[in-house]
N, C-alpha and C positions, 0 to 999 in steps of 0.2 A: 964393790965399786965397778967391777967388770960388767956386772949385770946392768947397772945403770947406764954405762956407756953404750952397751949393746942395745938397750931399749931406746936410747936417744937416737942412735944411728938408724934403727928400724923405723922410728917415727919420722925422722927426716926423710928417709927414703920413700916412705908411703906418701908423705906430704909432697915431695917433688914429683912423684908419678901423678898425683892428683892435679898438680899445676900443669903438667904437660898435657894431660887429658883435657882440661878446661881450655888451654891454649889451642889445641887442635880443633875443638868444637867451635871456638870463636873464629878461627880461620875459615872453617867450612861455612859458617853462617854469614860471612861477609858478602858472599855472592860474587857476581861477575864484575870485572874491572870496567872502567870507562872505555878503554880501548876495545874490549870485547863488545860492549854495547854499540859502539860506533860501527864495528864490523857487521853486527846483526842488523842495524838500521840500514846500512848500505846494501844489504841483501834484499831488503824490502823495497827500497827506492834508490835507483841509480842516480847519482849526482854528486854534488859537492857539499860537504858538511859546513854549515855556516856557524852553528852554535851547538854545544852539548853541555848539559848540566844535570847534576844529581838533585832530585827534589824529594822531600818527605811529605807524604799526603796520607792522612788518617793512620799514622804509625807505620806506613809502608814506604820503602824507598824505591824510587823509579828514576830511570834516566829519561830525559827529554832531549831528543836530537832533532835539530832543524836542518833540513837538507834542501838545497836548491837544485831542482830537477829541470829538465828542458821545458816542461809544461807547468811549472810553478813551484812554490815552496810547500814542503811537507813537514809535518811534525810526527815523529815516531816515538812512542812511549814504550819503554822496556822495563820489566820488573827486574830490579837489581838482584834479588835473591835467586831467581830462577832463570833469568835471561829470556823469559817469554815475552813476545811482542803483545802489548796490551792494546795498542791503538795505532793506526796509521791514518792521518787526517791531512787532506790538502787544505792549505790555508787559503783565505780569500785572495783573489787576484788583485793586483795593484789597480787602484782607481775604482774599486767596487763600490765604495761608499760615496763616490762623486757623481753617481748616476742621477740626473735631474728628472728622470721619468717616474721615480717613486714618490709617493705622497708622504711628506714628512710633517704634515699638519701645519705647515706655514701657509699663510694667506696668499703669498706670491705664486704658489703652484696652482692655485685654484682660480686665478683671475679670468682666464679664458672661459671657464665653465660658467662663471657668474655673468659674463657679458653676453651669453647666448640667448638670454630672454628677450 
């Protein structure tokens, strides 16, 4: 009977060590926190954070941080697992799409050209 109890205790001990090991690996693979991602983003672009979100793309998690800087809005993408900056991109300026000088294939933009004949 004592051998059975000892065997059960040994098995439970081994099982609990295995669980602790899996738990430690899971914590390590979680990557950086949202707060750390914000700090990294602000080192890339000085300004005020407007929005931050965790996104999953192609099985990888990344933080997307939108920052309002003096010269416009920026999007900073940071790998959640490593904390590596993936991309820093300045977003289009306000009113960029309201420019009447570009040809959007509407007839009203081309009236002056047609009347030149």
